C-alpha positions, 0 to 999 in steps of 0.5 A, a space after each residue: 344661305 341662311 338655312 345652311 347657317 342654321 344647319 351649321 349652327 345646329 351642327 355646331 350646336 350639337 358639339 356641346 352634346 358631344 361634350 356631354 359625352 365627356 361625362 360618359 367618362 364617368 366609367 372612369 369614375 369607376 375608379 373608386 369602385 375598383 380602386 376601393 376594392 384595392 384597399 380591400 386588399 389591405 386585409 392581405 396586409 394581415 401579414 401581421 397574422 403571419 406574425 402570429 404564426 411566428 408566435 407559433 414558434 413558441 413551441 420551439 421555445 419549449 426549450 424550457 421543456 428541455 430544462 425539465 430534462 435537465 432536472 431529469 439529470 437529477 437522477 444522475 445526481 443520484 451519485 449520492 447512491 454511489 456515496 452509499 457505495 462509499 460506506 461500502 469502503 467500511 469493509 476496507 476500514 474493517 480490514 485496517 483493523 487487523 492492521 491495527 491488531 498487527 501494530 498491537 502485536 509489535 510491542 510483543 517483540 519487546 515483551 515476548 516474540 513468538 516466531 519460528 514455530 512457537 519459539 519464545 524469546 526477547 530482544 535482549 536490549 529491549 528486554 533490558 530497557 524494560 526491566 524484563 531481562 532475566 537475571 537468573 538462568 537465561 540463554 542469549 543467542 547473538 549473530 554475526 551475519 554478513 550481507 551477500 554471503 551465508 558465511 556467519 557466526 553464532 554465539 550461544 551464552 548461558 548465564 545465571 546469578 547475575 550481580 550487575 549489568 552495565 550498559 556499554 557504548 557497544 553492548 551490555 556487560 554482565 557481572 556473572 560467570 558465563 559459558 559461550 558456544 560457537 557455531 560457524 556456517 561456511 558456504 562452499 565458495 568460501 576461499 579460506 576453507 583450509 585455514 583453521 577457524 581461529 586463524 581466519 580474518 577478523 570477523 570470520 574467526 572463532 576461537 576453535 580448531 577444526 578438531 574441536 568442532 562437530 562438522 556437518 555438510 549439507 546437500 548444497 555443500 555448506 559446512 556447519 561447525 559446532 563447538 564440542 565444548 563451550 568456552 567459559 568466562 569468569 567474572 564477567 562477559 559482554 554481549 555486543 549490540 547487534 548492527 544491521 541484519 544481526 540480532 541478540 536474543 534472550 531465551 528464558 530457561 523454560 521446561 522446553 528450552 532445548 526444544 525451542 533452541 533446536 527449532 529456532 536454529 532449524 528454521 533460521 538455517 533453512 529459511 535464512 541460509 537456505 540449508 536443506 530442511 533435513 540438514 538444518 534439522 540435524 544441525 539444530 538438534 545437535 546444537 540443542 543437545 550440546 547446550 543441554 549437555 555442557 551448558 545446563 544450569 547445574 552445579 555451579 549454576 544452581 
């Protein structure tokens, strides 16, 4: 019994040895080794290094380089070169200079106009205002035109030795003897063809009968009537101030005055009244011949 108890005791005593096996759990203490390696994984936390990769995006921030491209637009700002093209407009300014020259020509209308192939004359009322109206040996042409029709009347007046000129509300009164030649242009559509010119309505009549007129018909059937003889005014005569499209012109008694008168009427009839050129030339020549024959400055005018 005693032996059994010893053995039991020894067996029971060995249990503490088994308890020593508990220390064999030290391999569990390997945790420090394994777990400590886990912290070694913290270098994986070097994700901050990945953050460094974010700075790598800074190249995208190379937008400043794009800003450099913006300065590259400065060449586009070379539009100042286009401004240099603006000076090219100077030719336009140079073209304007002729316009200025034309403006300078305008005063010539008050002095000596040169139109209709070199015919020289003065605007009657401008010439008077500027003291350029000839008082000795001059010719005046006045028109009585009507809008929308070729029906028109013209008066050619010769005068000399003017004593005085009076300004009236409706024109100029010359204290002088004068001669007046009447010219009438009648279109084919005029309704009073059969009426004597002196009996026609106010504004359409002239103080002449048909048998006192030289009559020409052009190719378009316009009728041009020219007085064979002028009417005479003794003591004074009046030239009316032109209204609307009408005119009053004074011609100097130059050496080529009759050529100028013929040219003036030829061009006016042709360009303004659309009388065919050949007929206009014939009418202009006849007017100038009549003026020279019956209204030249001889005898009482000299």
